[in-house]
PASELO-438358 format. One line per field, with one value per residue (C-alpha): residue number from 1; residue in three letters; chain; x, y, z. Coordinates in Angstrom, 1 decimal, decimal comma. Layout:
N
i c(NUM  ...);
aa c(ALA  ...);
ch c(A  ...);
X c(X  ...);
Y c(Y  ...);
Z c(Z  ...);
REM end
This chain:
240
i c(1  2  3  4  5  6  7  8  9  10  11  12  13  14  15  16  17  18  19  20  21  22  23  24  25  26  27  28  29  30  31  32  33  34  35  36  37  38  39  40  41  42  43  44  45  46  47  48  49  50  51  52  53  54  55  56  57  58  59  60  61  62  63  64  65  66  67  68  69  70  71  72  73  74  75  76  77  78  79  80  81  82  83  84  85  86  87  88  89  90  91  92  93  94  95  96  97  98  99  100  101  102  103  104  105  106  107  108  109  110  111  112  113  114  115  116  117  118  119  120  121  122  123  124  125  126  127  128  129  130  131  132  133  134  135  136  137  138  139  140  141  142  143  144  145  146  147  148  149  150  151  152  153  154  155  156  157  158  159  160  161  162  163  164  165  166  167  168  169  170  171  172  173  174  175  176  177  178  179  180  181  182  183  184  185  186  187  188  189  190  191  192  193  194  195  196  197  198  199  200  201  202  203  204  205  206  207  208  209  210  211  212  213  214  215  216  217  218  219  220  221  222  223  224  225  226  227  228  229  230  231  232  233  234  235  236  237  238  239  240);
aa c(MET  THR  LEU  SER  SER  LEU  PRO  TYR  ARG  ALA  THR  ALA  THR  GLU  ALA  CYS  ALA  TRP  LEU  ALA  GLU  GLN  THR  GLY  SER  PRO  TRP  THR  LEU  ALA  ARG  LEU  LEU  GLU  GLN  GLY  GLY  LEU  PRO  TYR  VAL  TRP  LEU  ASP  TYR  SER  GLU  GLN  TRP  ALA  GLU  LEU  PHE  HIS  ASP  GLY  VAL  THR  ARG  TYR  ALA  ALA  PRO  VAL  VAL  PHE  ILE  GLY  ASP  LYS  GLN  HIS  LEU  ALA  SER  GLY  ALA  ASP  ASP  VAL  TRP  LEU  ARG  PHE  THR  ARG  ASP  SER  GLY  ASN  LEU  ALA  ILE  GLU  LEU  LYS  GLY  ASP  GLY  LEU  ARG  ALA  PRO  ASN  ASP  GLY  LEU  HIS  PHE  GLN  GLU  ARG  ASP  LEU  LEU  ARG  LEU  LEU  LYS  GLU  LEU  GLN  GLN  PRO  GLN  PRO  ALA  GLU  ALA  GLY  HIS  GLU  GLN  ALA  ALA  PRO  ALA  VAL  LEU  PRO  SER  ALA  LEU  LYS  GLY  LEU  GLY  ARG  GLU  GLN  ILE  LEU  LEU  ALA  PHE  ALA  GLY  VAL  SER  LYS  ILE  ASP  LEU  ASP  LYS  GLY  LEU  ALA  SER  GLY  VAL  GLY  ILE  PHE  GLY  ASP  ASP  GLY  ALA  ARG  VAL  ARG  LYS  ASN  SER  ARG  GLY  GLY  LYS  ASN  SER  HIS  LEU  TRP  HIS  PRO  VAL  THR  LEU  ALA  PHE  GLY  LEU  HIS  ASP  VAL  HIS  ARG  VAL  PRO  MET  ALA  HIS  LEU  LYS  LYS  ALA  PHE  ALA  THR  GLN  PRO  LEU  LEU  ARG  GLU  TRP  GLN  ALA  ASP  TRP  LEU  GLU  SER  LEU  ARG  LEU  LEU  GLY  GLU);
ch c(A  A  A  A  A  A  A  A  A  A  A  A  A  A  A  A  A  A  A  A  A  A  A  A  A  A  A  A  A  A  A  A  A  A  A  A  A  A  A  A  A  A  A  A  A  A  A  A  A  A  A  A  A  A  A  A  A  A  A  A  A  A  A  A  A  A  A  A  A  A  A  A  A  A  A  A  A  A  A  A  A  A  A  A  A  A  A  A  A  A  A  A  A  A  A  A  A  A  A  A  A  A  A  A  A  A  A  A  A  A  A  A  A  A  A  A  A  A  A  A  A  A  A  A  A  A  A  A  A  A  A  A  A  A  A  A  A  A  A  A  A  A  A  A  A  A  A  A  A  A  A  A  A  A  A  A  A  A  A  A  A  A  A  A  A  A  A  A  A  A  A  A  A  A  A  A  A  A  A  A  A  A  A  A  A  A  A  A  A  A  A  A  A  A  A  A  A  A  A  A  A  A  A  A  A  A  A  A  A  A  A  A  A  A  A  A  A  A  A  A  A  A  A  A  A  A  A  A  A  A  A  A  A  A  A  A  A  A  A  A);
X c(19,3  21,4  21,1  20,5  17,8  16,1  12,2  10,5  7,3  8,8  7,0  7,3  9,3  12,0  12,2  13,4  15,7  17,4  17,8  19,6  21,6  21,9  22,5  23,9  21,1  17,9  14,7  10,9  8,2  7,4  11,0  10,4  7,1  8,8  12,0  9,3  8,8  5,8  3,4  1,4  -1,6  -3,1  -6,9  -9,1  -12,0  -15,2  -18,9  -18,6  -15,0  -15,4  -14,0  -10,8  -10,4  -10,5  -10,8  -10,9  -8,9  -9,2  -6,5  -5,1  -1,7  -3,2  -1,0  -1,2  0,1  -2,3  -0,1  -3,4  -3,2  0,5  0,5  -2,3  -0,2  3,4  1,0  1,3  -2,6  -3,0  -5,3  -4,2  -7,0  -6,8  -8,9  -7,0  -5,2  -4,9  -7,0  -5,6  -6,0  -2,8  -5,7  -5,9  -9,2  -10,9  -12,4  -15,9  -17,3  -15,1  -12,8  -11,3  -10,2  -7,6  -5,6  -1,9  -0,8  -1,5  1,2  4,1  7,3  8,6  12,6  12,8  11,2  13,3  17,0  16,0  15,4  19,0  20,6  18,9  20,6  24,2  24,6  23,0  22,5  25,0  23,9  23,9  27,3  26,8  23,2  23,0  22,2  18,3  17,2  15,5  11,7  10,0  8,1  5,0  5,0  6,3  3,5  0,7  -1,8  -3,0  -5,9  -9,4  -8,0  -4,8  -6,7  -8,9  -5,9  -4,5  -7,0  -9,1  -10,9  -11,2  -14,0  -17,2  -17,9  -18,6  -15,1  -15,6  -18,9  -17,3  -14,6  -17,1  -19,2  -17,2  -18,8  -17,2  -14,4  -13,8  -14,2  -12,6  -12,6  -11,9  -9,0  -9,9  -6,6  -6,2  -7,1  -3,8  -1,9  -3,5  -7,3  -9,7  -12,8  -11,0  -8,5  -8,6  -6,3  -6,6  -4,5  -3,6  -2,9  -5,5  -8,3  -7,1  -8,2  -11,6  -12,6  -11,7  -13,4  -16,9  -16,6  -15,2  -13,2  -10,6  -7,4  -5,2  -7,0  -5,6  -2,3  -1,4  -2,7  0,3  2,5  1,9  1,0  3,3  1,6  1,2  4,9  5,8  3,0  4,2  6,7  3,9  1,5  3,3  4,3  0,9  -0,1  2,7  1,4  -2,0  -0,8  -2,8);
Y c(-11,8  -13,4  -15,2  -18,1  -17,1  -15,1  -17,0  -18,0  -15,8  -12,7  -10,5  -6,6  -6,7  -9,4  -8,3  -4,7  -6,1  -8,6  -5,8  -3,6  -6,1  -6,8  -2,9  -1,5  1,0  1,0  0,0  0,4  -1,0  2,0  1,4  -1,6  -1,2  1,4  -0,5  -3,0  -5,1  -7,9  -8,3  -10,5  -11,2  -14,4  -14,9  -17,3  -18,4  -16,8  -16,7  -12,7  -13,6  -17,1  -15,4  -15,4  -19,2  -21,8  -25,5  -26,3  -24,0  -22,5  -20,2  -18,0  -15,5  -13,1  -10,4  -6,4  -5,3  -2,3  1,1  2,6  -0,4  -0,2  3,2  2,9  0,4  3,0  5,8  3,2  1,7  -1,1  -3,0  -4,1  -2,7  -4,6  -3,7  -5,6  -8,4  -11,9  -14,7  -18,4  -18,7  -17,0  -14,5  -10,3  -9,1  -6,5  -6,7  -5,8  -3,0  -0,9  -3,8  -6,3  -5,3  -7,5  -7,5  -6,4  -9,3  -11,9  -9,3  -11,2  -10,5  -14,7  -15,1  -15,6  -11,6  -10,3  -12,4  -11,3  -8,1  -7,8  -9,0  -6,0  -2,8  -4,4  -5,9  -2,3  -3,3  -0,9  2,1  1,1  2,3  5,7  6,6  8,5  6,7  7,5  9,5  8,0  7,5  9,8  8,2  7,3  8,6  12,3  12,4  14,0  14,1  16,0  19,1  19,1  21,1  18,6  15,7  16,5  17,6  14,3  11,9  14,4  11,9  8,6  7,9  9,3  10,2  13,3  13,3  17,0  16,7  13,4  14,9  17,9  14,8  13,3  9,9  6,6  5,9  9,8  10,4  10,0  6,1  6,4  8,5  11,4  11,8  14,9  19,0  21,0  23,2  25,9  25,8  27,3  26,2  23,9  21,9  19,1  16,7  12,7  10,3  9,5  5,7  5,0  6,5  5,5  1,2  2,7  4,6  1,0  -1,1  1,2  3,1  0,5  2,6  1,1  0,3  0,6  4,3  4,9  3,3  6,1  8,5  7,6  6,8  10,3  12,8  14,9  15,6  12,0  11,5  11,0  8,4  6,4  3,7  3,5  2,4  0,4  -1,5  -2,0  -3,5  -5,9  -7,2  -7,2  -9,0  -6,5);
Z c(18,3  16,1  12,6  13,0  16,1  13,2  13,6  10,3  10,6  12,8  14,2  13,4  16,7  16,8  12,3  13,4  16,2  13,8  10,9  13,3  14,4  10,7  9,3  12,6  12,8  14,4  12,9  12,6  11,5  9,2  7,9  7,2  5,7  3,3  2,5  1,0  3,6  3,1  6,2  6,6  8,9  10,1  10,3  11,0  9,1  9,4  7,0  6,7  4,7  3,7  -0,2  1,7  2,1  0,2  -0,2  3,3  4,4  7,9  8,6  6,7  6,5  3,9  2,9  3,2  -0,2  -0,2  -0,2  1,8  4,2  5,4  5,3  8,4  9,9  9,7  11,2  14,7  14,5  17,2  14,4  10,8  8,0  5,1  2,1  -0,8  -0,2  -2,0  -1,1  -0,1  -4,0  -4,4  -6,4  -5,5  -4,0  -3,1  0,3  0,4  2,1  4,8  4,2  7,8  10,8  12,2  15,6  14,6  17,6  14,3  11,6  11,2  8,3  6,8  7,7  3,2  2,9  5,2  4,3  0,7  1,7  4,1  1,0  -1,2  1,7  1,6  -2,1  -3,7  -8,1  -9,6  -11,9  -15,9  -17,5  -19,0  -16,8  -13,5  -10,6  -10,2  -7,6  -4,9  -4,7  -2,7  0,3  1,0  4,1  2,8  0,6  1,4  -1,2  -4,2  -4,4  -6,2  -9,3  -9,4  -9,2  -12,0  -14,2  -13,1  -13,6  -17,0  -19,4  -17,7  -17,5  -18,1  -14,0  -13,0  -11,4  -9,6  -7,9  -6,9  -5,1  -3,6  -1,6  0,0  -0,1  -0,3  -2,3  -2,1  1,6  4,6  5,2  1,3  -0,8  0,9  3,5  5,3  4,6  2,8  5,2  3,7  4,3  2,5  0,5  -1,3  0,7  0,9  -0,1  -2,2  -2,6  -6,4  -5,4  -3,5  -5,3  -9,1  -7,3  -5,7  -9,9  -10,9  -8,3  -7,5  -10,7  -13,3  -14,6  -17,4  -15,6  -19,2  -18,4  -15,0  -16,0  -18,6  -16,4  -14,2  -16,8  -18,5  -16,2  -14,9  -11,5  -10,8  -11,3  -7,4  -7,0  -9,3  -8,2  -5,1  -8,4  -10,0  -6,6  -5,7  -9,8  -8,9  -5,5  -6,8  -10,5  -12,1);
REM end
């Protein structure tokens, strides 16, 4: 596949094949997502998801912007999971319930985004004079989560809700369908881990925790330092 043959809307396979040719190294969907590739999924109008469609739009390419939804794709899932996205009016929206599941055969990457990504890879920005090169951000796939005590410390004082009780309940945003990702390999009574970025968005959307309080936590809490890149990217993509 040559540059001229890169489709305007490329499937994940086409995008990875083209990037492999241009860079001389293998590409997978997981790598493409980690490098900042923005996937879209085609959705047909339905009454259930009518809030995504405006002004007579009947088919819409919804961006997969939420870090948790991207991780679902990177895991090799055979569907697309949308919990946060943008509607056809380009407004950030949280989908109701457990979100929308769609076949991944509608997944694609736009030509302009892939060209921009390639340019960034081939022409990295030099470090500013007088400053050392910053260490690369830890990729989402390298991070598991934070334990209960770490979560309680990192988000201490952000709201009046009983966070400890919520984590113990494992219900809603605190459970496996929310921010809880897996068990700590050490096991034990308090062995569950939670994804702090997913949890923060859940605290804001479900429990109305002020976004300003959550932004301060990610800016000041040492425990959240490795998650700050994911947090800022999710905020940017959601227009927050």
